[in-house]
N, C-alpha and C positions, 0 to 999 in steps of 0.2 A: 552501752546498754542503757535505755531509759529507765527512770525510776517508776515504780508502780504507785503513783499518787492519784490517778484518776478514780474518783468515786463512782463514776458512771451516772447515767440519768436516774433521777428519782431517789438516789441514795444520799444519806445525811449531808447537810450543809449546802445543798444545791439551791435552796430557796430561803430568802430572808424576808421576814415579816416585821411589820410594826409591832410594838410590844404593848400589850394590855397589862397594866400594873395595878396592884392593890397594896396600899401602905397599911400594914397591920398595926403600926404604932399610932397613926393618925386617922385611920378609917376612911381614906380617900381613894377613889377609883380614878385612874387617868390612863391616857394612851400616850406612848412615846413614839414619835415619828421623826427620825433624824434628831435635830436639836429642839423640835417643837413638842410641847406637852398640851394635851387637851384634858380637862377635868370633867367628870361625869357626876356632878353633885345631885342630879335628879334621878340617877339610875339609868338603866337601859335594858334593851332586849337583844339577845344574840343567840344564834344557833351554835352549840358547842359540838365539836366533832369527837364525841365520846367513843366512836368506833376505832379511832386512831390515837386515842389517849396514850401517853407514855408515862410510866412511873420510873423512878430511878433515884440516883444520888446527885446532889448538887452542892456546890460551895460558892461563896462569893469570893472572887479572886482580886477584889479591889476595884474592878471596873464593871464586871458583869458576872452572871452565874455560869460556872462550868457545869455541864450536865453529862452524866453517864447513865444511859437508859438501861432498864431491866431487859432481859431477853424476852419476857412476856409479862403480862399483868399478874400471872400466877407464880412466876419465878423471879425473885429479886436478884439483881447483880450483887456480887460480893462487895462489901463496903471497902472503898479505897483506903489506903493507909493515910493517916494524918501525920503530917510532918511537923506541925507546931500547933499551939493553942488556937491561933487564928485560922488554921487550915482545917476547919471542921466541916465534914461532909454530913448533910442531913437528907432525910427522905423527902422527895419532892415529886411533883407531877408537871407535865407539860401537855397542853391541849390547844388546838386551834379554835378560834371563835370567828363567826361571820356576822356582820351586819353592814349592809350597804349604807343605810341611813346614818348609823352612829359612827362606824369606823371607816367607811368608804371601801370596805372589802374585808379581807381576812387579816386577823391579828393573832399573835401567839401569846398565850397566858401561861406563865410558869411561876410556881411558888413553892416555898419550903417552910414557911412559918407554921407552927403547930396549930394555931387557931384557924388558919386558912386551909391546911390539909384536912383537918377534922371536918370543917364545913364542906369541903369538896367531897369527902367520903360520903357525907349525908346526901349531897346533890347526886352523886353517882348512884347511890341506892335508889333514889327517886327515878332516875333514868332507867335502871335495871328493871324496876317494877312496871314501867310503861313501854319498854322497847318492844318493837315488833315491825316486821316488814321493812327493815332497813331505815326506819325513820330516826331522826336525830332530835334531841331536846332543844326547844326554844326556852332559854333560861331568862327569867325575869329577875333583874338585879335591882334591889331597892337602893336608893341613894343614901339611906341611913343604915350603916352597918350595925351589927350586934356587938355590944361591949362584953368582952370575955376577960375578966381580971383586969390587967393593965393594958390589954391589947384589944383589937377589933377583929371580928370575923365577918365575911360577906353575908348579907341577908339576901338569899336567892332561893329560887324554886323553879322546878320545871313547870312552865306555864302550859305547854302543849307539845306535841310531837309534830315534826314537819319533814318533808322530803329533803334529801341531801342537796344543799345548794351546789350548783355547778362550780362555784368559786373554789370549793374544796377539791375539785378534780383538776385544778390547774387551768380551767377555761374561764372565760369572762362570765360574770353573772348574767342570768337571763334578764331581759328588760322587765321592769316593774309593771304590774297590772294596775293601771290607773284607777280602776274601779274598786280595787281592794282597799279596805280601811287600814290594814296593818301590813307591815313588811313581810311577815311570815304567815 
């Protein structure tokens, strides 16, 4: 009898993305692609897939963040048991971001630092105030983050709303319009 281990198409873990990171201790944005890192000292613009945002619990396991998603944005998952002082689960979020110019496609951004989750809450409120017709936010990220106590928070804002990029749907991005001044 075979084991029931197939997640099926489109279910968790079937797609791996490069990682967009923000260091809350140093205030640095960077992208991790395999063993390579690219820093974004001057900031960037990207479409954030707020329609498919996930919130949940995460913990650093020594190599990467383990993530347990909430059933919905309105219903939090129960907090996992902590086995030790190092095994601390924190509230976090995970969202996909797209920029062909900056990232070369879709990246995953996940964070659990309080300064970053508070800033993301504010960004999400901006999105909610502007959302309509299935459009997603184009987020303008300033290269100089905000100092919050001993840590940093992203300095970002919803610049405008844009159509959902095809890249979020698993297909190749549409060719760029050469006459357009901006990517979005």
